[in-house]
C-alpha positions as CSV (number, residue, x, y, z in Angstrom):
1,M,-1.2,-14.6,12.5
2,P,2.1,-12.7,12.5
3,E,2.0,-9.1,13.9
4,I,4.0,-6.1,12.7
5,R,4.3,-2.9,14.8
6,V,5.3,0.5,13.5
7,T,5.8,3.9,14.9
8,V,4.0,6.8,13.1
9,S,4.0,10.5,13.4
10,E,1.2,12.3,15.3
11,K,0.1,13.8,12.0
12,F,-0.2,10.4,10.3
13,D,-2.0,9.0,13.4
14,K,-4.5,11.9,13.2
15,L,-5.1,11.1,9.5
16,L,-5.8,7.5,10.4
17,E,-8.2,8.6,13.1
18,E,-10.1,10.7,10.5
19,L,-10.3,7.8,8.1
20,L,-11.7,5.7,11.0
21,E,-14.4,8.3,11.6
22,T,-15.7,7.8,8.0
23,G,-16.7,4.3,8.8
24,L,-14.9,2.8,5.9
25,F,-12.5,0.8,8.1
26,S,-13.0,-0.8,11.5
27,S,-9.4,-0.2,12.7
28,K,-6.1,1.4,11.9
29,A,-4.7,-2.0,11.2
30,D,-7.4,-2.5,8.5
31,I,-6.4,0.8,6.9
32,L,-2.7,-0.1,6.7
33,R,-3.5,-3.6,5.6
34,F,-5.7,-2.3,2.8
35,A,-3.1,0.3,1.8
36,T,-0.3,-2.2,1.7
37,I,-2.3,-4.7,-0.4
38,M,-3.2,-2.0,-2.9
39,Y,0.4,-0.8,-3.1
40,L,1.7,-4.4,-3.7
41,K,-1.0,-4.8,-6.4
42,E,0.1,-1.6,-8.1
43,L,3.7,-2.7,-8.1
44,G,2.7,-6.1,-9.5
45,F,3.8,-8.2,-6.6
46,I,0.3,-9.7,-6.0
47,G,-2.5,-10.2,-8.5
48,G,-2.1,-9.6,-12.2
49,R,0.1,-11.3,-14.7
50,K,3.6,-10.5,-13.2
51,A,2.7,-12.3,-9.9
52,E,1.1,-15.2,-11.7
53,A,4.1,-15.7,-14.0
54,G,6.4,-15.7,-11.0
55,S,8.6,-12.9,-12.3
56,T,9.9,-10.2,-10.0
57,P,8.5,-6.8,-10.9
58,T,10.8,-3.9,-11.4
59,P,10.1,-0.2,-10.6
60,K,8.3,1.6,-13.4
61,S,10.7,3.7,-15.5
62,K,9.8,6.8,-17.5
63,P,10.2,6.8,-21.3
64,E,13.3,8.6,-22.6
65,G,12.8,12.3,-23.1
66,Q,9.9,12.5,-20.6
67,S,10.5,15.2,-18.0
68,P,9.8,14.4,-14.3
């Protein structure tokens, strides 16, 4: 299985440690893998109709006249 390494801030590492203490995840890698999959699903790259149809999703845009 391919491996990806990243550098994170101390603050982010502490947050990951706190999540580990909840018992929901068994490792920091599991947390980041889960978060990445959920983000890709939200964007429509995996799961859902866009991914099944083979189209490339685009960022969501706000309707005209809607304030940020």
